KEKE-584462 format. One line per 4 residues: number of its first residue (from 1); for each residue x negated, z, y negated of N, C-alpha, C, O, CB. Coordinates in steps of 0.2 Angstrom, whole numbers, always signed. Glycine has a CB too. Example, Ala and Ser with C-alpha at 12.3 -4.5 7.8 and 13.67 -1.06 7.14 Angstrom:
1	-66:+39:+28:-62:+39:+22:-66:+39:+16:-71:+42:+17:-57:+45:+22; -64:+35:+11:-68:+36:+5:-64:+39:+0:-67:+40:-6:-70:+29:+3
! end
This chain:
1	-539:+459:-611:-543:+459:-604:-549:+460:-607:-554:+461:-603:-542:+452:-600; -551:+460:-615:-560:+459:-614:-564:+468:-611:-570:+470:-612:-564:+458:-626; -559:+471:-609:-560:+478:-608:-562:+478:-599:-559:+476:-595:-552:+482:-611; -568:+480:-599:-571:+479:-592:-566:+485:-586:-564:+489:-589:-579:+482:-593
5	-565:+485:-581:-564:+492:-577:-567:+499:-576:-565:+504:-575:-564:+490:-573; -576:+497:-577:-580:+502:-581:-578:+505:-587:-578:+511:-587:-586:+499:-582; -576:+501:-591:-574:+505:-598:-569:+509:-598:-568:+514:-600:-574:+501:-604; -562:+504:-595:-555:+507:-597:-558:+515:-591:-555:+520:-593:-545:+500:-593
9	-563:+516:-585:-564:+522:-582:-566:+529:-588:-566:+535:-588:-571:+519:-577; -569:+525:-594:-573:+529:-597:-568:+533:-602:-570:+538:-604:-577:+525:-601; -561:+531:-604:-556:+533:-606:-555:+541:-605:-555:+546:-609:-551:+528:-604; -554:+542:-596:-553:+549:-596:-559:+552:-596:-563:+553:-591:-550:+550:-591
13	-560:+554:-606:-565:+560:-603:-565:+567:-604:-570:+571:-603:-571:+559:-605; -557:+568:-607:-556:+575:-605:-550:+575:-601:-545:+571:-602:-555:+580:-611; -551:+580:-596:-547:+580:-590:-546:+590:-587:-550:+594:-586:-551:+575:-584; -536:+589:-588:-536:+596:-587:-535:+594:-578:-532:+590:-575:-529:+600:-592
17	-539:+600:-576:-536:+604:-570:-530:+608:-569:-529:+613:-572:-540:+607:-569; -526:+606:-565:-519:+613:-563:-520:+614:-557:-518:+611:-552:-510:+611:-565; -524:+621:-557:-524:+626:-549:-516:+631:-550:-513:+634:-554:-532:+633:-549; -515:+630:-543:-512:+637:-544:-514:+642:-537:-520:+643:-536:-504:+636:-545
21	-511:+644:-534:-517:+651:-532:-518:+653:-524:-518:+659:-521:-514:+656:-534; -520:+644:-524:-526:+643:-518:-531:+637:-522:-529:+632:-525:-522:+640:-509; -536:+639:-519:-542:+636:-521:-541:+630:-518:-538:+629:-512:-548:+639:-520; -545:+625:-524:-543:+616:-522:-549:+616:-515:-554:+620:-515:-546:+608:-533
25	-549:+611:-510:-551:+609:-507:-557:+604:-509:-559:+603:-514:-546:+609:-506; -560:+601:-502:-566:+600:-503:-566:+591:-507:-570:+588:-510:-570:+602:-496; -558:+589:-504:-560:+581:-507:-556:+582:-513:-557:+578:-517:-556:+572:-502; -553:+587:-515:-550:+588:-521:-559:+590:-527:-558:+588:-533:-543:+594:-521
29	-565:+592:-524:-571:+593:-530:-573:+585:-529:-575:+582:-534:-579:+599:-527; -572:+584:-523:-575:+576:-524:-575:+571:-525:-580:+566:-525:-574:+574:-522; -566:+573:-528:-561:+566:-530:-566:+567:-541:-568:+563:-544:-548:+568:-529; -564:+573:-541:-568:+577:-547:-574:+574:-549:-575:+571:-554:-570:+584:-546
33	-579:+575:-545:-585:+573:-544:-584:+565:-547:-586:+563:-553:-588:+574:-535; -582:+563:-543:-580:+554:-543:-580:+553:-551:-584:+551:-555:-570:+550:-539; -573:+556:-553:-571:+554:-557:-575:+557:-564:-578:+552:-567:-565:+556:-556; -576:+561:-565:-584:+564:-568:-587:+561:-570:-587:+561:-576:-588:+567:-565
37	-592:+557:-565:-595:+555:-566:-596:+548:-569:-600:+546:-573:-597:+556:-562; -591:+544:-567:-587:+535:-569:-587:+537:-575:-592:+536:-578:-580:+530:-566; -582:+541:-578:-580:+541:-582:-584:+542:-589:-582:+541:-595:-575:+543:-581; -590:+546:-588:-594:+552:-590:-591:+557:-595:-591:+558:-601:-599:+550:-593
41	-588:+561:-591:-582:+565:-595:-585:+571:-600:-590:+574:-597:-575:+569:-590; -582:+573:-608:-584:+578:-610:-582:+583:-609:-586:+588:-611:-584:+577:-614; -576:+586:-605:-575:+590:-603:-571:+589:-596:-569:+584:-594:-574:+594:-609; -570:+594:-594:-568:+597:-587:-565:+605:-588:-569:+610:-588:-576:+598:-582
45	-557:+606:-590:-556:+612:-591:-551:+612:-584:-549:+607:-582:-553:+614:-599; -550:+618:-580:-546:+621:-575:-542:+625:-578:-545:+630:-582:-549:+625:-571; -537:+624:-578:-530:+629:-579:-528:+635:-576:-523:+634:-572:-526:+626:-578; -530:+637:-576:-525:+643:-571:-517:+647:-573:-516:+647:-579:-532:+652:-570
49	-512:+648:-571:-507:+650:-573:-506:+657:-568:-506:+656:-562:-502:+645:-574; -505:+661:-570:-504:+668:-566:-498:+668:-569:-496:+667:-575:-509:+675:-566; -493:+668:-560:-484:+671:-564:-484:+676:-567:-488:+680:-565:-477:+672:-560; -479:+676:-572:-476:+681:-575:-471:+685:-570:-467:+681:-567:-473:+679:-581
53	-472:+692:-569:-470:+692:-562:-462:+699:-565:-458:+703:-561:-479:+695:-556; -462:+698:-573:-456:+702:-577:-457:+709:-578:-462:+710:-581:-450:+703:-573; -454:+714:-578:-456:+721:-581:-461:+724:-574:-459:+724:-568:-448:+726:-584; -467:+728:-577:-468:+731:-573:-473:+738:-574:-478:+739:-577:-471:+727:-569
57	-467:+741:-569:-468:+750:-573:-476:+752:-571:-480:+753:-575:-462:+758:-569; -477:+751:-566:-484:+755:-566:-488:+747:-563:-486:+742:-561:-483:+764:-558; -495:+748:-565:-500:+742:-562:-500:+742:-555:-497:+745:-551:-507:+743:-564; -504:+737:-555:-505:+735:-547:-513:+736:-546:-514:+730:-543:-502:+726:-546
61	-516:+738:-547:-525:+736:-546:-525:+733:-540:-527:+728:-541:-532:+744:-546; -523:+734:-535:-524:+731:-530:-524:+722:-531:-528:+718:-530:-520:+735:-526; -517:+722:-534:-516:+714:-536:-520:+712:-541:-523:+706:-541:-509:+712:-539; -521:+715:-544:-526:+714:-551:-534:+713:-549:-538:+711:-554:-525:+722:-555
65	-538:+716:-542:-544:+714:-542:-542:+709:-537:-546:+704:-537:-549:+720:-540; -537:+708:-533:-537:+702:-528:-538:+694:-534:-543:+690:-533:-528:+701:-523; -533:+695:-539:-533:+691:-544:-541:+689:-547:-543:+683:-548:-528:+694:-549; -544:+695:-549:-550:+694:-551:-556:+691:-548:-561:+688:-550:-550:+698:-552
69	-552:+695:-540:-556:+689:-537:-557:+683:-534:-562:+681:-532:-558:+690:-535; -551:+679:-533:-548:+673:-534:-551:+669:-542:-550:+663:-541:-540:+674:-535; -553:+669:-545:-554:+668:-550:-561:+669:-549:-564:+663:-549:-550:+671:-554; -567:+674:-547:-571:+671:-546:-574:+667:-541:-580:+666:-540:-573:+673:-547
73	-570:+667:-539:-570:+664:-528:-571:+655:-534:-576:+652:-534:-557:+666:-519; -564:+654:-537:-565:+650:-541:-569:+646:-545:-569:+640:-545:-562:+650:-542; -574:+650:-549:-577:+649:-552:-583:+648:-551:-586:+645:-555:-576:+651:-555; -585:+651:-543:-590:+649:-540:-590:+643:-538:-595:+639:-539:-593:+652:-536
77	-583:+641:-535:-584:+633:-535:-583:+630:-539:-580:+626:-535:-581:+630:-531; -582:+629:-543:-582:+625:-550:-590:+625:-553:-592:+620:-556:-575:+629:-556; -593:+629:-552:-601:+629:-554:-605:+624:-548:-609:+620:-549:-605:+639:-552; -601:+628:-543:-606:+626:-536:-606:+618:-534:-610:+614:-532:-603:+630:-529
81	-599:+617:-536:-598:+611:-532:-598:+606:-539:-599:+600:-538:-590:+610:-528; -598:+607:-546:-598:+600:-552:-604:+603:-555:-604:+607:-560:-590:+599:-559; -610:+600:-552:-616:+603:-558:-615:+598:-564:-611:+593:-564:-625:+602:-555; -618:+601:-569:-620:+593:-572:-614:+594:-575:-614:+589:-579:-622:+585:-567
85	-608:+598:-575:-604:+595:-578:-601:+601:-582:-601:+606:-580:-601:+591:-574; -597:+599:-592:-596:+604:-594:-590:+606:-593:-585:+602:-595:-597:+605:-599; -588:+612:-590:-583:+615:-586:-579:+622:-590:-583:+626:-591:-587:+617:-580; -571:+623:-592:-569:+626:-595:-565:+629:-590:-564:+625:-585:-567:+624:-601
89	-562:+637:-590:-558:+641:-585:-554:+643:-589:-555:+648:-592:-562:+647:-581; -550:+640:-589:-544:+643:-596:-537:+650:-588:-536:+648:-582:-537:+631:-602; -535:+655:-589:-531:+659:-588:-526:+660:-594:-527:+662:-599:-534:+664:-587; -518:+659:-590:-513:+661:-593:-511:+662:-589:-511:+660:-583:-511:+658:-597
93	-505:+669:-593:-502:+671:-591:-494:+669:-591:-492:+670:-597:-503:+675:-594; -490:+666:-586:-480:+666:-590:-478:+660:-581:-479:+662:-575:-479:+658:-603; -476:+653:-585:-472:+651:-580:-478:+643:-578:-479:+639:-583:-463:+650:-583; -479:+642:-573:-484:+636:-573:-485:+631:-576:-491:+630:-579:-481:+632:-569
97	-477:+627:-577:-475:+618:-578:-477:+620:-588:-479:+617:-592:-464:+615:-575; -474:+629:-588:-474:+627:-597:-481:+628:-600:-482:+625:-605:-469:+633:-602; -486:+634:-597:-493:+632:-600:-496:+627:-599:-500:+626:-604:-497:+636:-597; -494:+622:-593:-497:+616:-592:-498:+612:-599:-503:+611:-601:-493:+613:-587
101	-490:+610:-601:-486:+607:-604:-490:+610:-611:-493:+606:-615:-478:+607:-602; -490:+615:-613:-492:+618:-619:-502:+618:-620:-505:+620:-624:-487:+626:-620; -502:+616:-616:-509:+614:-616:-512:+606:-616:-517:+604:-617:-510:+617:-611; -506:+602:-613:-507:+598:-617:-504:+595:-623:-506:+590:-624:-507:+594:-614
105	-501:+597:-626:-496:+596:-632:-501:+593:-638:-499:+589:-642:-491:+605:-633; -507:+595:-639:-512:+595:-643:-515:+588:-645:-517:+585:-650:-517:+598:-640; -512:+585:-637:-514:+578:-637:-522:+577:-635:-525:+572:-638:-512:+574:-644; -527:+582:-632:-532:+582:-632:-535:+578:-624:-540:+574:-624:-534:+589:-632
109	-531:+579:-620:-534:+577:-614:-532:+569:-612:-527:+566:-614:-532:+583:-610; -535:+565:-606:-534:+560:-607:-530:+557:-597:-527:+552:-595:-541:+557:-610; -530:+563:-594:-530:+563:-590:-527:+571:-586:-529:+576:-589:-536:+560:-589; -523:+574:-580:-521:+578:-577:-521:+576:-570:-519:+571:-567:-516:+580:-578
113	-526:+581:-568:-527:+582:-559:-523:+587:-557:-525:+593:-559:-535:+584:-557; -517:+587:-552:-517:+592:-549:-518:+592:-541:-515:+588:-537:-512:+594:-551; -523:+600:-540:-523:+597:-532:-517:+601:-528:-514:+605:-530:-532:+600:-528; -517:+598:-522:-510:+601:-518:-512:+604:-515:-518:+604:-516:-505:+597:-515
117	-510:+608:-510:-512:+611:-505:-506:+614:-502:-505:+613:-495:-516:+616:-508; -501:+616:-505:-493:+620:-503:-487:+615:-505:-488:+609:-507:-492:+627:-507; -481:+620:-506:-475:+618:-509:-477:+619:-516:-477:+615:-520:-468:+621:-507; -478:+624:-517:-477:+626:-526:-482:+621:-529:-482:+621:-535:-479:+634:-529
121	-487:+617:-527:-493:+614:-532:-490:+608:-531:-491:+604:-535:-502:+614:-529; -484:+605:-524:-484:+600:-523:-477:+598:-530:-476:+592:-533:-485:+598:-514; -474:+601:-530:-467:+602:-534:-469:+603:-543:-466:+601:-548:-463:+610:-530; -475:+607:-542:-477:+605:-550:-480:+600:-551:-480:+598:-557:-480:+608:-553
125	-484:+598:-546:-485:+589:-548:-479:+585:-550:-480:+582:-556:-487:+585:-540; -475:+585:-546:-469:+583:-549:-467:+581:-554:-465:+576:-556:-466:+586:-548; -466:+589:-558:-464:+590:-561:-470:+590:-568:-467:+590:-574:-461:+594:-559; -475:+589:-567:-479:+587:-572:-479:+578:-575:-480:+575:-580:-485:+588:-569
129	-478:+577:-568:-477:+568:-567:-474:+567:-570:-474:+561:-572:-475:+564:-562; -467:+571:-573:-462:+569:-574:-465:+569:-584:-465:+564:-587:-454:+574:-571; -467:+575:-586:-467:+578:-595:-470:+574:-595:-468:+569:-596:-469:+585:-599; -477:+576:-593:-485:+575:-596:-484:+569:-600:-482:+563:-600:-490:+575:-590
133	-488:+573:-606:-488:+565:-609:-495:+561:-606:-496:+556:-609:-489:+566:-619; -499:+562:-602:-505:+558:-599:-503:+558:-591:-500:+562:-588:-514:+561:-602; -506:+553:-590:-506:+551:-582:-507:+559:-579:-510:+563:-582:-512:+545:-579; -503:+558:-571:-505:+564:-568:-509:+560:-562:-507:+554:-560:-499:+570:-567
137	-514:+563:-560:-516:+560:-555:-516:+567:-548:-521:+570:-548:-522:+556:-557; -512:+569:-542:-511:+570:-537:-513:+570:-532:-511:+566:-528:-508:+569:-537; -519:+577:-529:-523:+577:-525:-521:+581:-520:-523:+587:-520:-528:+578:-528; -517:+578:-514:-517:+582:-506:-522:+582:-503:-525:+576:-501:-512:+579:-502
141	-525:+587:-500:-530:+587:-495:-528:+585:-489:-522:+585:-487:-533:+594:-495; -532:+582:-484:-538:+579:-486:-535:+571:-488:-529:+568:-488:-543:+578:-478; -543:+569:-491:-543:+564:-494:-547:+559:-496:-553:+561:-499:-541:+565:-498; -545:+553:-494:-553:+550:-492:-556:+546:-499:-553:+541:-502:-552:+544:-485
145	-564:+551:-500:-566:+549:-508:-572:+545:-507:-575:+545:-502:-569:+556:-512; -574:+540:-512:-570:+538:-513:-564:+533:-511:-563:+533:-505:-571:+537:-517; -561:+530:-515:-554:+526:-512:-558:+522:-508:-564:+521:-508:-548:+521:-517; -554:+518:-505:-557:+512:-499:-554:+507:-497:-556:+502:-494:-558:+514:-493
149	-545:+509:-504:-541:+503:-502:-537:+504:-508:-534:+509:-505:-537:+501:-494; -535:+504:-515:-531:+505:-518:-525:+501:-519:-526:+496:-522:-533:+505:-522; -519:+502:-518:-510:+500:-521:-508:+500:-525:-506:+506:-525:-505:+502:-520; -507:+496:-532:-503:+496:-536:-495:+496:-534:-493:+493:-529:-505:+491:-541
153	-494:+498:-536:-484:+497:-535:-481:+495:-542:-480:+499:-547:-479:+506:-532; -480:+489:-542:-478:+485:-547:-471:+482:-547:-468:+478:-543:-482:+480:-546; -468:+485:-555:-461:+487:-552:-457:+478:-558:-452:+476:-560:-457:+500:-555; -464:+477:-560:-461:+469:-565:-460:+473:-572:-457:+470:-577:-451:+462:-562
157	-462:+481:-574:-460:+485:-580:-466:+481:-586:-470:+477:-586:-460:+495:-579; -463:+486:-591:-467:+484:-597:-474:+489:-594:-478:+487:-598:-464:+487:-605; -476:+494:-591:-480:+497:-587:-484:+494:-582:-487:+498:-579:-476:+500:-584; -486:+485:-581:-484:+484:-576:-493:+481:-576:-497:+481:-572:-475:+478:-575
161	-495:+479:-584:-501:+478:-587:-505:+483:-583:-509:+482:-578:-500:+477:-595; -505:+490:-587:-507:+497:-586:-509:+498:-581:-515:+501:-580:-503:+501:-587; -502:+496:-575:-505:+501:-570:-511:+497:-565:-516:+499:-562:-497:+503:-564; -508:+488:-566:-514:+486:-564:-522:+487:-565:-527:+486:-561:-513:+482:-566
165	-522:+489:-573:-530:+492:-577:-532:+498:-572:-536:+499:-568:-529:+496:-586; -528:+502:-573:-529:+510:-569:-531:+510:-563:-535:+513:-561:-524:+515:-567; -527:+503:-558:-531:+504:-552:-537:+499:-550:-541:+501:-545:-526:+504:-546; -538:+493:-554:-545:+491:-554:-549:+495:-560:-554:+492:-562:-545:+484:-555
169	-548:+498:-561:-552:+507:-565:-554:+510:-560:-560:+511:-561:-548:+514:-569; -552:+511:-556:-554:+518:-549:-552:+514:-544:-548:+517:-541:-549:+526:-547; -554:+508:-542:-556:+505:-538:-564:+504:-539:-568:+502:-535:-552:+500:-537; -566:+505:-547:-574:+503:-547:-578:+510:-546:-584:+510:-546:-577:+499:-556
173	-574:+517:-543:-575:+522:-541:-578:+523:-535:-581:+529:-534:-571:+524:-542; -579:+517:-530:-582:+515:-525:-588:+508:-528:-588:+504:-532:-575:+514:-520; -592:+511:-524:-598:+509:-523:-596:+501:-523:-590:+501:-521:-603:+512:-517; -598:+494:-523:-597:+489:-524:-587:+486:-523:-586:+481:-519:-602:+487:-519
177	-583:+489:-527:-578:+491:-528:-575:+491:-522:-577:+489:-516:-577:+487:-532; -568:+496:-524:-564:+496:-516:-558:+488:-516:-557:+483:-519:-557:+506:-517; -554:+489:-510:-550:+484:-508:-542:+486:-516:-539:+491:-517:-547:+486:-497; -540:+480:-519:-533:+479:-522:-530:+473:-518:-532:+467:-518:-534:+478:-530
181	-523:+479:-514:-517:+476:-517:-512:+479:-521:-511:+484:-524:-515:+473:-512; -508:+472:-521:-502:+474:-526:-496:+473:-522:-494:+468:-521:-502:+471:-533; -493:+480:-520:-485:+477:-516:-480:+478:-524:-480:+479:-530:-481:+485:-507; -475:+475:-519:-467:+477:-524:-463:+477:-519:-465:+473:-514:-463:+471:-531
185	-455:+482:-518:-453:+485:-513:-444:+481:-516:-440:+481:-521:-456:+495:-513; -444:+478:-509:-438:+473:-509:-433:+478:-506:-434:+483:-502:-439:+465:-503; -427:+477:-508:-420:+482:-504:-420:+476:-501:-421:+471:-504:-412:+486:-508; -418:+476:-492:-415:+473:-488:-409:+470:-487:-407:+465:-484:-416:+475:-484
189	-407:+475:-491:-397:+476:-490:-395:+473:-494:-399:+474:-498:-393:+483:-491; -391:+469:-496:-387:+463:-500:-379:+465:-501:-375:+464:-496:-388:+456:-496; -375:+468:-508:-371:+470:-509:-366:+465:-507:-368:+460:-509:-371:+473:-515; -359:+467:-503:-355:+461:-501:-354:+458:-507:-355:+452:-505:-348:+463:-497
193	-354:+458:-514:-351:+453:-518:-358:+447:-520:-358:+441:-522:-346:+457:-526; -362:+450:-519:-369:+446:-521:-368:+440:-513:-368:+433:-513:-378:+453:-521; -367:+442:-508:-367:+436:-502:-362:+436:-502:-363:+436:-496:-369:+436:-495; -355:+435:-504:-350:+430:-506:-352:+425:-510:-349:+419:-511:-345:+433:-508
197	-356:+427:-513:-361:+420:-519:-363:+416:-516:-362:+411:-518:-368:+422:-524; -366:+417:-510:-372:+416:-506:-371:+415:-501:-367:+419:-499:-377:+421:-506; -373:+411:-496:-377:+414:-490:-380:+421:-492:-382:+423:-497:-384:+407:-487; -381:+425:-484:-383:+433:-486:-393:+430:-484:-398:+432:-487:-377:+441:-479
201	-393:+426:-479:-399:+425:-480:-403:+421:-482:-410:+421:-482:-398:+425:-476; -398:+417:-485:-404:+410:-488:-404:+415:-496:-408:+412:-500:-399:+400:-488; -400:+422:-498:-401:+426:-504:-407:+429:-506:-411:+429:-511:-396:+430:-502; -408:+432:-497:-412:+436:-494:-420:+433:-497:-425:+436:-499:-411:+436:-486
205	-419:+426:-495:-425:+421:-494:-428:+421:-502:-434:+421:-505:-423:+412:-490; -422:+420:-506:-423:+419:-513:-425:+425:-517:-428:+425:-522:-416:+417:-515; -423:+429:-515:-426:+437:-518:-432:+440:-518:-435:+443:-522:-423:+443:-515; -434:+437:-510:-442:+437:-508:-445:+430:-511:-451:+429:-512:-443:+437:-499
209	-442:+427:-511:-445:+422:-515:-450:+423:-523:-456:+423:-525:-439:+418:-516; -445:+425:-524:-446:+426:-531:-449:+434:-532:-454:+434:-535:-438:+423:-537; -448:+441:-531:-452:+445:-529:-459:+441:-528:-463:+444:-531:-449:+449:-523; -460:+436:-525:-468:+435:-522:-471:+431:-530:-476:+433:-533:-469:+427:-513
213	-468:+428:-530:-467:+424:-538:-470:+429:-543:-476:+428:-545:-458:+423:-541; -466:+434:-545:-469:+440:-549:-474:+443:-548:-478:+443:-552:-465:+444:-550; -475:+447:-540:-483:+446:-540:-490:+441:-544:-495:+442:-547:-484:+445:-535; -487:+438:-542:-493:+432:-541:-493:+430:-549:-498:+427:-551:-489:+425:-535
217	-486:+430:-555:-487:+430:-561:-488:+436:-564:-490:+437:-570:-482:+426:-563; -487:+441:-561:-491:+449:-565:-498:+448:-563:-502:+450:-568:-489:+458:-560; -502:+446:-557:-508:+447:-556:-512:+442:-560:-518:+444:-562:-508:+447:-550; -509:+437:-560:-512:+430:-566:-513:+432:-573:-518:+432:-576:-506:+424:-567
221	-508:+434:-574:-508:+438:-582:-511:+444:-584:-510:+445:-590:-503:+440:-583; -515:+449:-579:-514:+453:-581:-519:+456:-579:-521:+460:-583:-510:+455:-581; -524:+456:-571:-530:+455:-567:-535:+452:-572:-533:+447:-575:-528:+451:-560; -543:+455:-572:-548:+455:-573:-549:+448:-569:-549:+443:-573:-552:+462:-572
225	-549:+447:-563:-549:+443:-559:-544:+446:-552:-544:+451:-549:-556:+441:-559; -541:+439:-552:-535:+438:-548:-538:+438:-542:-538:+443:-539:-529:+432:-550; -541:+434:-539:-544:+432:-534:-548:+439:-529:-550:+439:-523:-550:+426:-536; -547:+443:-533:-552:+451:-530:-544:+454:-525:-546:+456:-519:-554:+460:-539
229	-538:+453:-527:-533:+454:-526:-528:+453:-519:-523:+449:-520:-531:+452:-530; -528:+455:-516:-520:+453:-512:-514:+456:-512:-513:+463:-512:-520:+453:-504; -509:+452:-511:-500:+456:-510:-498:+456:-506:-499:+454:-501:-495:+454:-513; -492:+460:-507:-485:+459:-501:-481:+462:-502:-481:+466:-507:-486:+462:-494
233	-476:+462:-499:-470:+466:-501:-469:+470:-495:-471:+468:-490:-463:+463:-505; -465:+475:-497:-463:+479:-494:-456:+479:-493:-453:+477:-498:-466:+484:-496; -452:+482:-486:-446:+480:-485:-444:+489:-486:-447:+494:-484:-444:+476:-477; -439:+489:-491:-434:+496:-491:-430:+499:-496:-431:+500:-503:-439:+502:-489
237	-426:+501:-493:-418:+504:-498:-420:+511:-502:-417:+511:-508:-410:+508:-492; -426:+517:-500:-427:+519:-505:-435:+517:-507:-438:+516:-502:-425:+525:-505; -437:+517:-512:-445:+514:-514:-449:+520:-512:-454:+520:-508:-446:+511:-522; -445:+525:-516:-452:+530:-516:-453:+532:-508:-459:+531:-508:-452:+537:-521
241	-451:+534:-502:-450:+535:-497:-455:+527:-494:-460:+529:-490:-441:+536:-497; -453:+520:-495:-456:+517:-493:-462:+515:-495:-464:+511:-492:-453:+515:-491; -464:+517:-499:-471:+517:-504:-477:+522:-500:-483:+521:-498:-468:+522:-513; -472:+529:-500:-476:+534:-495:-478:+532:-489:-483:+533:-488:-473:+542:-494
245	-474:+529:-484:-476:+526:-481:-481:+520:-478:-485:+520:-473:-472:+527:-481; -479:+516:-481:-484:+511:-484:-492:+513:-485:-497:+511:-483:-481:+509:-492; -490:+519:-489:-500:+520:-493:-501:+525:-486:-507:+525:-484:-502:+528:-504; -497:+529:-481:-501:+532:-476:-502:+527:-473:-507:+526:-470:-498:+538:-472
249	-498:+523:-472:-503:+518:-464:-508:+513:-468:-513:+512:-464:-497:+510:-458; -509:+510:-475:-513:+507:-478:-516:+508:-482:-518:+503:-484:-513:+504:-478; -518:+515:-485:-522:+517:-492:-525:+520:-493:-526:+524:-488:-520:+519:-495; -529:+522:-497:-531:+527:-498:-527:+530:-507:-524:+536:-507:-539:+526:-497
253	-527:+527:-510:-525:+528:-518:-516:+523:-518:-515:+518:-515:-532:+523:-524; -513:+527:-522:-506:+522:-524:-507:+525:-532:-507:+531:-534:-498:+524:-520; -507:+518:-536:-505:+518:-543:-498:+516:-545:-496:+510:-545:-508:+514:-546; -496:+519:-546:-487:+520:-549:-485:+518:-558:-489:+520:-563:-484:+530:-547
257	-482:+516:-558:-480:+518:-568:-474:+522:-567:-470:+522:-563:-476:+509:-574; -475:+527:-574:-469:+530:-574:-466:+530:-581:-468:+535:-584:-470:+535:-572; -462:+526:-584:-459:+522:-589:-452:+527:-596:-451:+533:-594:-455:+517:-584; -451:+526:-598:-444:+527:-604:-443:+523:-608:-448:+521:-612:-442:+532:-607
261	-437:+523:-609:-439:+520:-619:-436:+524:-623:-437:+524:-629:-435:+512:-622; -432:+530:-620:-429:+535:-624:-432:+542:-621:-437:+544:-618:-422:+535:-623; -427:+547:-624:-429:+550:-623:-427:+555:-615:-429:+559:-611:-429:+553:-629; -421:+552:-616:-415:+554:-608:-422:+551:-603:-424:+555:-598:-405:+547:-607
265	-423:+547:-604:-429:+542:-598:-436:+546:-599:-440:+548:-594:-430:+533:-602; -436:+546:-604:-445:+550:-604:-444:+557:-599:-447:+558:-594:-450:+553:-615; -438:+561:-602:-437:+568:-597:-435:+567:-591:-436:+572:-588:-433:+574:-599; -430:+562:-587:-430:+563:-582:-434:+557:-578:-434:+551:-580:-423:+565:-581
269	-437:+558:-574:-440:+553:-569:-437:+550:-567:-432:+554:-565:-445:+554:-565; -438:+544:-565:-431:+539:-560:-434:+544:-551:-438:+548:-549:-435:+526:-559; -429:+541:-549:-428:+547:-539:-437:+544:-536:-442:+547:-533:-416:+542:-529; -437:+537:-538:-444:+533:-535:-448:+538:-535:-451:+541:-530:-447:+527:-539
273	-451:+538:-542:-456:+542:-540:-458:+550:-539:-464:+553:-537:-460:+540:-542; -451:+553:-540:-450:+560:-537:-452:+559:-531:-457:+561:-529:-444:+562:-537; -446:+554:-526:-448:+556:-521:-452:+552:-516:-452:+552:-510:-444:+556:-518; -459:+548:-522:-465:+547:-518:-469:+556:-520:-470:+560:-515:-471:+539:-522
277	-468:+557:-523:-474:+563:-523:-473:+569:-521:-478:+573:-521:-476:+565:-528; -465:+570:-517:-464:+576:-513:-466:+574:-506:-468:+579:-502:-457:+577:-512; -466:+568:-505:-467:+566:-498:-473:+560:-498:-473:+556:-493:-461:+563:-495; -477:+560:-501:-484:+557:-499:-491:+561:-498:-493:+564:-503:-486:+553:-504
281	-494:+561:-493:-500:+564:-490:-506:+561:-494:-510:+565:-494:-500:+564:-481; -508:+555:-498:-510:+553:-498:-513:+554:-508:-511:+557:-513:-506:+549:-493; -517:+551:-508:-516:+552:-519:-512:+550:-522:-510:+546:-517:-520:+548:-524; -507:+549:-528:-505:+546:-532:-504:+547:-539:-502:+552:-541:-502:+546:-530
285	-505:+541:-542:-510:+541:-549:-502:+539:-552:-500:+533:-551:-518:+535:-551; -500:+544:-556:-494:+540:-559:-499:+539:-568:-503:+542:-572:-485:+548:-560; -496:+533:-567:-498:+531:-575:-493:+531:-583:-488:+530:-584:-500:+523:-575; -497:+533:-587:-491:+535:-594:-496:+532:-598:-502:+534:-598:-487:+544:-598
289	-491:+527:-602:-494:+527:-610:-497:+535:-614:-494:+540:-614:-486:+523:-615; -501:+533:-616:-505:+541:-617:-503:+542:-624:-504:+540:-630:-516:+542:-616; -498:+549:-622:-496:+554:-629:-491:+549:-631:-488:+552:-636:-503:+556:-636; -488:+544:-629:-483:+542:-629:-477:+546:-632:-474:+544:-637:-482:+541:-622
293	-475:+552:-629:-469:+555:-628:-471:+562:-630:-467:+567:-629:-465:+553:-620; -477:+562:-632:-481:+569:-638:-474:+572:-639:-471:+576:-635:-486:+567:-648; -472:+569:-645:-468:+571:-650:-461:+575:-646:-458:+580:-647:-466:+564:-655; -460:+570:-641:-454:+572:-638:-456:+579:-632:-451:+582:-629:-449:+564:-634
297	-461:+581:-632:-463:+583:-629:-464:+591:-631:-463:+595:-627:-466:+579:-627; -467:+592:-638:-467:+597:-644:-460:+598:-644:-459:+604:-642:-471:+593:-651; -455:+594:-646:-449:+596:-648:-445:+601:-642:-441:+605:-642:-445:+589:-650; -447:+598:-636:-445:+602:-629:-448:+608:-628:-445:+613:-625:-447:+599:-623
301	-455:+609:-633:-457:+617:-630:-457:+619:-637:-459:+625:-637:-466:+618:-626; -455:+618:-643:-451:+621:-648:-455:+622:-653:-454:+626:-657:-448:+626:-647; -460:+618:-653:-468:+616:-657:-467:+613:-664:-470:+613:-669:-473:+611:-652; -460:+608:-663:-456:+605:-671:-452:+603:-670:-450:+599:-666:-459:+600:-674
305	-447:+605:-677:-441:+603:-678:-439:+599:-677:-433:+598:-678:-440:+604:-683
! end
């Protein structure tokens, strides 16, 4: 609790921005400016991966010219919109997810940002959130910059403290601080065997009362000033969809944890987070313990025996 939200923001010193074949939109550049200024970044690298089309018998001069023009446009956009920030434009050819993971495998980055314009970039964001050794920020267009209301989704796992930390840090992007809301998703349905033990309505009340208590305990134990937070319960059988709906109507940024205790759960992201990333029309920040899964990632890429 000794670190302030502003100092936590300064942990994001090296950022990798992974772009597909669509130029990032206006709010993506505004977000990057906000983060780069607050974090006092050392480097902001843009990774562009040209998908390998396989065996090409004859060079396609028109396609190559279009590719070169697109890279030129991206370079102009970066230098024009991100003045005073150290930038590097990296070009790779291959499979976008694999090339992005290779770039992350040396452990140099603190955050991955994926601007989302369409299906291809959204799928990439979801897969990176599953396998990246560092946190991933998905930025659909358009988005409120800086966020006025930051929602932290708490599942009371081992990442609860980190989710609260990151939510408080990103709230400082707005002068005076964004509103902070802690939420927990409660499944309103009760299995038959549970209702046989206790009257269904009473069991539902007990479940909600326990969840409300856990929210307050989490904030009291981990927030720097619990008085700056509000909290609420969300009903939903599918947590990811419920969070996406809540974010759409009541927030500008959702912070959520992605955790695992072994190689299998690190490789296979829970369906709740995947559903959220597939459906959210607003920014989602997936929290990770930095480089906790780096060894597993290197094995996955064949970089370690």
